[in-house]
Steps between C-alpha positions, in 0.01 A plus 500: 500500500177457692434158349840383618436621855149355509623168368789451743403696811288214630810279497721744685677358804808560706834383368636194676783592732844353453568201718136422569522165324556213741824304483307197373338703222837645403645147492215383274574789263869406491411136428278619212791710367725194513246299304491777238880493478489122464247528216721759332803273540311204353404715199857609421767334712788641293370858512401498867704761685317562829695252709569753776125527567422130506485252784612228258845470345666248270719260691659168411216251491219748435381808686579617849198663659508713813231692683645828386611768740287362782730336752236249601451134433205305368516261793774276641771736372388481136593823320696376196432210263645376172238397244554339161237672283316828471175307557633398842597862570144608417359227724733607783382862465135385506562292812684791660203733435262243644732460801487879553119492483439210736792463743468723805862454609621594153282812504638589841854455367419734209371766741802461730733526202328821388537646850868402514570653159314821593708528818822449301392763249415757766835432673683548171315827437587624848867417444503678163364818659761501780806565275325801347490667841865412556602669173327822606714521816829440319747776416402722202693454176646854516652428841646175369660685206666757728625220726654326199675819386645563846636145521677530163836657580652466156429706191405399152852580386639214713433262216238270364326251729476125433741506210296731277673725258499870582280715279698753303 
């Protein structure tokens, strides 16, 4: 056990915190994932089944490529293209990564998009917590059951409801 601790203790560091990666770095990682999916598709097009994760889809005339879940454009409104070959898809992804590295306005758009999505997520979380408090203030189930019994003026002997046969 001591050898293990001696060997690795010099490399000990703090874990990276979630969300510390910049929006541009996260975008680069997603572009790399898309390139891996494209390579996998090229290897076995018939067996490829990860379409829901890809930025590229088969469309008439080739492949439709979008910039994923980022509602941003790559300049002049460009956020969706149709390309004829997988080689063109790979080239588009390379150019997109280079665009993310070198274009300040694109980087700013990535950061703004991250902020917008974070705000939407926090709003959604706040809304999901509000109904839980509302349920706690509603009438207890036992009170509802006694209310239902008091409203029912008939007896079970009156006959079956909704056309059901009476149990004998």
